[in-house]
N, C-alpha and C positions, 0 to 999 in steps of 0.2 A: 180792503185792497188799497185804498188811497193811503191809509196809515202806513202800510208796508212800503209803498212808493216813497212816502215821506222819509222813512228811515233809511232807505237805500240811496236816495237821490244825492246827498252831499258827498258820498264816499269818492275818494280819488282812485278811480279804476283805470286799468289799461288791459292789454291782452295778456299780461302776466303780472305777478306781483302781489303784494299784501292787500291791495284794494280789492282784487278779485277774491282773495281768501276771506276778507272781512264781509264781502257780499254773500259768499256761500255760508259763512257763519250765521248770518241773519236768516237766510233761507232755511238753514238747518234748524232754526228754532220752530219752524212751521212744519217741516217735513224731515223724516229721516233720510239722510243722504249718504251715498257711497262716493267718497272723495277720491280723486285721482291726481297724482303729481307726476308729470312727465318731464324727464330731465332735458335741459338745454342740450342741443346737438342731436336729439333723437330724430331719425329720418321718419317723416310721416308723409306717405305718398311722394309727391314731387317737392315737398317742403321740408324744412328743418325747424324744429322747435327753437325759437330765438333765445337770446339771453333774457334774463329776468330784469325788469325795470322797476325801481322803487324811487320815490322822491319824498324827501322829508321837508324841504322848504324851497321856495322859489319866489323871487321878487325883483322888481326894479325900483330903486330908491333915488330920490332927487338929491341935490347937493345938501339939503338940510336933513337928510336921513329919512324923509317921509316916503313910505312905500306907495308908489303911484300905481303899481301893478303887484298883486299879492295872491299867491296860491291859497293863503288862509281864507281869503274872501270867497274864492270859487275855484274848484278843481279845473275849470276851463282855462284859467289864466296861464297855465304853462302848456307849451307844445308837448303833446304826448310823446314819450320816449326821448325827451331832451337829454343830451349828454351833459355832464357836469360843466358848469361855468362859474368862474369867480373873477370878475374884472370890473374896471371902471373905464367907461368910454363915452365919447360925445354922442349926442342924439343922432347925428348924421350917420355914425357907424352902427348905432343900435337899430335904426329904422328898418333895415332889411329883415330883421329878426322879429318885427312886430306885425301881427296879423289883425286886421279889422274888417268890418263890414260897412263900407261907405254908404250903401243904400239903406242901412238900418243903423244909424249912428249911435244909438244907445245900447245896442246888443253886442255881446261878446261871441266870437265864433268858436267852434270846436275844430281843432286842427291836430294832426298827428304826423309823426315821421318814424314809423315803425321799423322800416328796413333800410333807412338811409341816415347815417349819423348827422345830427343837426341839433340845434337848440333854438328856442324862441319863446315868445309870449303872445297871448291873445288878449285883446283889450277892446274897449269900445272906441269907435272913431272919435266920439266926443272927448274921451280922455286923452287920446293921442293929440287931438287938435289943441288941447289946453297945455301941452307940455312945452315949456320954454327951451330954447337952445341951451346947451351946457352939458356938463358931465353927469353921468348916471352910474350908480353902482348896480351891477348886474350879478345876480346870484341864482344858480340852479344847483341845489344840494341833492344830487341824484346819484344812483348807482346803476350801472349796466354790468351785470356779472352772471356767470353761470348759475343757474337755479332751476326753476321748474315752470311749466305751464299747468295751471290748475283748472280742473272742471269737475262737475259733480253730476250724479244721476240719482233719480228716485224712481223706483219701480212699484207700480200698482199691479199685484198679481191678478191674472185673469183665469178663466176656465180653460183656456188653451195657451200654448206657448207662443203662438203667432203674436207679433208685436205691432203696436202703434207707437211711433215716436212723436213726442211733442218737444220741440227744440226752441230755445230762446237764448239770445246773446246777453252776456253779463259784463261787457267790457267798457261801455261808454260812461264817462264820468259826468255828473251834474246835468244829465239829460233825463227828464222825467218820463216823457212819452217813449223815447228811444234809448233804452228799452226797459226801464224799470216797470213800466205799465205792463209790458208783455210778461215779465217775470212774475209780477203779482197775479195776473190772470192765470198763469200756469200753476202757481202754488195753490190757489184756491180751487182750480179745476182738479188737481191731483187729490186734494182732500175730499172733494165731492165724489170722485170716482171710487175712492177707497170705501165709501159707504154703500156701494151698490153691487158688489161682486160682478164686475164686468166680464164680458165674454173674452175680449182680447186682453193681453197683458200690455199695460201702458208704461212706456219708458220715457221719463222726462229728462231732458239733457239741458243742463245749465252750463254753457261754455262760452269762452270768448269768440267773437265773430270771426269767420273765415278759418283762421288757424285752429280754433277750437273744434269746429265741425270736421275739418280735415283730419285732425288728430283722432277724434272719435271714430271716424270712418276707417282710418288706418288700423286702429286697435281693435276694430270689430268686424273686419272684412270677412273673416271665416264664418261668422254667424249672421251675416247681413241678410241671408235668405229668409230669416225669421221676420224681418220688417215688411209687413204687408201694406201699411198705410203710414202717413205722417203729416204733421202740420207744424209749420214755423209760426211762432207768435211774435209780432213786432208792432210797435206804434199802436198799442191797443187801447189807449185812453183818451185820445183827442175827441173833439165834438163832431168830427166829420162822419159821414155814413160809412158803413162797413165795406171793405174791399177784399175780395178773395182772388188770389192769383193762382191759376191752375198750375199743376205739375208740368214737367217737360213732356210727359206722355199726352197730356191734354184730356184724356178720357179715363184717367185712373178713378178708382171707386171713390176716393176722397174728393175728387173734383165733382163727381156726380152728386155726392152727398151734400157738399157745401152749396152747390148750385140749387139743389132741391130745397134745402132748409131755408136758405135766404129768400128764395122766391115764394115758398109756402108761407113764410112769416109775414110777407108783405112789408118788410122793413125796406127803407131806402138802402140800396146797395149797388155795388159795381162788381162785375166779373172781368178780370184781366187775363189775357193770355200770358203764357210763360215767356219770360225773357231771361237770359243768363246774366242779369244784373239785379241786384237787390240784396237779399240777406242769404241765409245759409241754405235755403231751398236749392240754390244753384249748385251747392256741393253735393247734397243728397241726390239731386237729379242729374248729376254729371253722367255722361254716357256709360261709363264702366259700371256704375251702380244703378242708375235709371230707376230710382225708387219713386213710388207714388206719393210724393210729398208736395203739398201746396203751402201757401202762405196766407195767413189771415191778419189783416190790419184794419185800421180805420182809414185815415189818410195815409197812403203809402209813403215810403221814404222819398225825400226830395220834392214832394208835391205840396208842402206847406212851408210858408216863409220861415217859420220858427225852427225848422229842421236843422239840426247841428248848430244851434245857437243857444245863448243863455235864455232866450224867450221860451224855450222848451222847459218850462219850470213847473212847479207844483200847481200853479193856477191853470196851466194849460191842460192838465189832466183832470177830467171830470169824473167824479164817482159814478154818475149814471152811465157814462160811456164805458167804464170798466165793467159795470154790472151787465150791460148789454152785450159786450164782447164775450163775457163769461157765459151768458145765457145761450148765445149762438153755439159756442163750443159744446155746451151741455146738450143742446138739441142735436147737433151734428153727430156727436159720439153715441147718443142714444139710438140714432138711425143706423150708424155704422155697426154698432154692436149687435143689432138684431137683423141685419141684412143677410139673407141666405138665399141660396138656390135650392129649390125643392123638386122632388119627383113625385108625381101623382101615382099612387099605388092602386088606384081604381080608375084608369084612364079611359075605359070603354063606356061611354055614356056618363051621365051625371050620377054620382053615388047618392043613395038615399040618406039624406042628412037627418031626417026625422027619427028613423029607428035607431040612430046612434046618439040620440039625445041632443043633437047640436042645435036644432030649432028651439028646444026647450031652454037651452042654456042662454038663449038670446032674450028671454022674457024680461029680465031686469035691465037689459041694455038700454042706454039712453036713446039710441037710435037703432032699433032692431033691424029695420030695413037696410040701413047702411052696413050693419054687421053681416047680414045674410048676403048682401051683394059682394062684400069683401071676400067671403068664403068662396063664392062662385068664381070670382076673378082669380083667386089664388089657385083653385082647382084647375081652372082653364089654362093658366099660364105656367103651371108647375111641370115643365117638360125637361128640367135639368139645365136649360140655357138661360132662363129669365130669373132674375132675383126679385126680392120683394120691392126694391126701389123701382124696378121696371113695372111691376104690377101697380104700384101707387101712381106712377107717372102716366101709364096708359089708361088706367081706370078713372083717374081724377079723384080718387079716394085718399083720405089722409093716411100717411104711412102708419101711424099708430093703429088705425082700424085694420089695415092690412096685416100688420104684425100680430095683432091679437087674433085675427082670424086664422092665420097660419099656425099659431100656437094651439088653437082649438082643434084644427084639422090634424095636426101632428099627434096630439093627445088621443085622437080617435083612431089613429092608425091609417089615415087616408093619404098622408104625404110623409116623405122623409127627406131630410137634408142630405 
């Protein structure tokens, strides 16, 4: 996963353009993708697909021709969506177009101007302070023209058509944790799911932030009822503890599952309530759709100093953190995939388990007592209103034990989903 982040990290991306396509090209080496190109001007809900932005070169050069700010050194150095500029101007005139982080003088900020025509450069405060007065050559070799917004999907077929969406944004340049770490975890999660014939169909959406998710929703509004659960992956590779942000509903099944898995694992973690600020969970959870989509990250957006700066680099992303995020996703979807509501088909008194061979089937079980108790709990709570997660939470038994017990009882004809 870290090697994938390393490949994706330096690409010059934005909400549209060749950088997004190059990102999807690399993801496409790991997963088969269905690519989508949505033309400029397309109405998507209350938004319009913008013009496509591409930049070939951008720099500020001093009187000797030395590039003191250079896109070639980092994609962060140009203000995202900068309009073309070719001029020579004094530093006093250039300063309003230069963006720094005075509190972190060696870091370069990430700044954009998607929907307001502007141009500019991002640089360290240290570099700016070293610039002498005088004239500077300013060049942004970019195009803003009618084109397309690009996004891609990968589908892992399930046993049912009901879907779980896993969404991550692919628009930020030269930021490793935000969000190439999320992309990498999504890629490897998709590959794992394909090996285990999941119950749900899993749809992975790789799209630019905000406008990409809005475009996906607009183009899938007629089939949105298939989406039963969802998870946005972002900031998945820093060394902070895991954070799960609940859906707008607050009690969606994905909220319950992530809360249970994180608590049962005894990992350090945090559960946040929904707020309409953050990543694309706010689009999926908007009132008209109100999907059960939460967000999983390590340190959430805006809560670490390196956020949206050059310090969000490859060293900031830890391989062990990526692995841990992937493990939680794996555990959560294993619960989600097996969580059912059952009806007890022999509800009058306790059915005789022995004559159905169920006690004998426990003989080789590592904890036959736990397995027997799990069967009794499943039988007791299978009234059509409680799901297996309810059983696990009320009984204090591991979800795996409860799910195995339910499978044995269903096989014996004692319960049905």
